[in-house]
C-alpha positions in Angstrom: 0.0 -0.1 -0.1 2.8 2.4 0.8 4.0 2.0 -2.8 0.6 3.0 -4.1 0.6 6.1 -1.9 4.0 7.2 -2.8 3.5 6.6 -6.5 0.4 8.8 -6.4 2.3 11.6 -4.6 5.4 11.5 -6.9 2.9 12.2 -9.9 1.5 15.3 -8.5 3.5 18.2 -9.8 1.6 20.6 -7.5 3.5 19.2 -4.5 6.6 21.0 -3.2 9.9 18.9 -3.4 11.2 20.5 -0.1 10.2 19.2 2.2 9.7 16.0 0.3 6.4 14.1 0.6 6.4 11.2 3.0 4.3 8.2 3.8 4.4 6.6 7.2 2.4 4.1 9.2 0.8 6.1 11.9 -1.2 3.2 13.6 -1.0 -0.5 13.3 -3.9 -2.5 14.8 -5.1 -6.3 14.5 -7.1 -5.5 11.3 -6.0 -2.2 10.1 -3.1 0.0 9.2 -3.5 3.7 9.3 -1.1 5.7 7.1 -0.1 9.4 7.4 0.7 11.3 4.3 2.6 14.5 4.6 2.7 16.7 1.7 3.3 20.4 1.0 2.0 22.6 -1.6 1.3 26.2 -2.4 -1.6 27.5 -0.3 -3.6 28.4 -3.2 -3.4 24.8 -4.4 -4.3 23.1 -1.0 -7.9 22.2 -1.5 -7.5 21.0 -5.2 -4.4 18.8 -4.1 -6.3 17.5 -1.1 -9.3 16.4 -3.1 -7.3 15.1 -6.0 -5.0 12.9 -3.6 -8.0 11.5 -1.8 -9.8 10.7 -5.0 -6.6 9.0 -6.5 -6.1 7.0 -3.4 -9.7 5.6 -3.5 -9.5 4.7 -7.3 -6.0 3.0 -6.8 -7.3 1.0 -3.9 -10.5 0.0 -5.8 -8.3 -1.1 -8.6 -6.0 -3.2 -6.5 -9.0 -4.7 -4.4 -8.1 -2.9 -1.2 -10.9 -2.2 1.0 -11.3 1.1 3.0 -13.3 0.7 6.2 
């Protein structure tokens, strides 16, 4: 899953290179993994970037058969 998330972030040219985007495991439970994504963009791009990233994650997970609960 981390690869899917990092690939999505790498493709978005609106994200700033410094500091670099990062994906970490924020929480690990018996049945779930919670990932934290840290990205930076221009303030004027924030809402568009946020929505786009969420949409791309959902589409990529659906394609891979990864359920989001």
